[in-house]
N, C-alpha and C positions, 0 to 999 in steps of 0.2 A: 504494500500500500504506500502511496505517496501522500504527502501532506501539501495542501495548497494554502499558503498564507493569504488571508482575506481581510481587507481593511473595510470596515463599515464607514462610509463617508457621508452618510445621511442618517438623521436620527431615526427614521422609520425603516432603515435597511435591515435585511435578514440574510443570514448565511444561506447559500444555495442548499436545496433539499432534494431528496428523491423519495417517491412514494414507496418503492420497494427496493430492497437491497440488490436485486438483480437488474434494476434499471440502469441503462448506460448513461443517460443524461441527468444532470442536476438542474432542477427548476430554478429560474430566477424570478424574483418578485419586483413588480413595478412600484417605485416610490414616487415617481412623477411621470405623468402622461401629458404630452403637449402636442399641439398641431404646429408643424412647420409650414406656414403658408407659402413661403418662397418655393419650396420643393414639393409642396402638397403631400407631405408625409406625416405619419403618426409616429412620434418618438416616445420610447419608453426608457427611462433611466432606472438602473438597478440599485443605485446607491452604494455599490461595492466596487472595489478595485482588487485585483488578484495578482499574486506573484507566482506565475507558472514557472516551474523549474526549467533550466536549460535542458534541451533534449526532448521537450514536450511542447505541445500546442493545445490551445483551447479552441474548440469549434463551437460556434453558436448557431443553433438550429431553431426553427419555429417549433412550437409544441404541436402535437397532432390536433389539439382542440382549435387550431387556427381555422379549421373548416367552418366554424360557427361565425366567422367574421368575414369582412370584405378586404382582408389584409394579405399582403405578400411581403416576406422579408426582402428588403430592397436589394441586398447583395447576395441573396440566395443562401449563403453560409458565411457567417462572420468568422474571421480568423483572428485569434488573439495570440500574438507572438509572445514568447517568454520574456522579451524585453519591455513589453508594454505595461505601464503602471497606472494608466488613467481609468476612469469609470467605465464599466461595461454597460453599453447601451445598445439598443436595437432600433433601427428605422424601418418602418413598414410603408410600402406603397399601398394606396387604397385603390380598389377596383375603380377604373376611370368612370364607369357607369354610375358611381355613387358620388361624383363631384360635379356640381353644376357648372355651366359655362362661365359663371362669374367667379369660379374658384372656391366657392363656398361648399362645405360638406353637406351632403344630403344625409338624412338619418341612416345610420348604419352602426354596426357593432365595433367599438374600439376597446382596447384594453384600458382598465381603470386602475387607480392606485390600489395596491394590495394584491392584485391578481398576478398569477404566474403568466409570463409572456413569452419566455424562450427557455431553451434548455442548453446547458453547457456540457460539452463532452471533452474530457482531457485525454489526449492520445500521445504515445511516444512517437518521436520522429527518427527514422533510421538515418544513419550516416550514409550519404549518397554522393556519388561522383559521376558526372556525365562524361563519357568518353566518345570521341568521334570515331566512327567506323565506316568502311565502304559499303558493307552489306550487313543486313540483319538476318538472323535465322528465321526463315518464313515457313519452316516445317511445323506448322501448327494447324489445328482444326479450322481456325478462322483466317489466318493469313492477313491480307490487307483489306478484307471485306469490312466495310464500315456500317453506317446507319442502316438498320433494318435487315442486316444480313442473316440474322438468326430466324427469320420468318415472321411470325406474328408478334 
């Protein structure tokens, strides 16, 4: 087990939790939800900063309950590098069909203070070196076949 040092930087902040010991992701709680009118995004602040050890990365994913909203995590997966010490936040795009032509939000479901809004997964990063070669071994089942190559 690794320990992740976590600083609570907001009075309402909570340590990340998981519902079951077998869950991969740790739920993050929203201490502040705001609307960024410039980018038309819903922003959730966790009120925490983490110290991810060197050799590991934090990946921020939407929770599966996001289906109840009109939201999409704007960068698909957030990457928290081991050197980052700022607040963990998430920005969500709102389905454009729920924003009026004037930029105002139409009624839809957004995350509120106290709600779980994202999940944090900590993974090891292998030591990797890229080397240039003239040929790749293409003796595989897939070869260079790309999108849709497996059928359905």
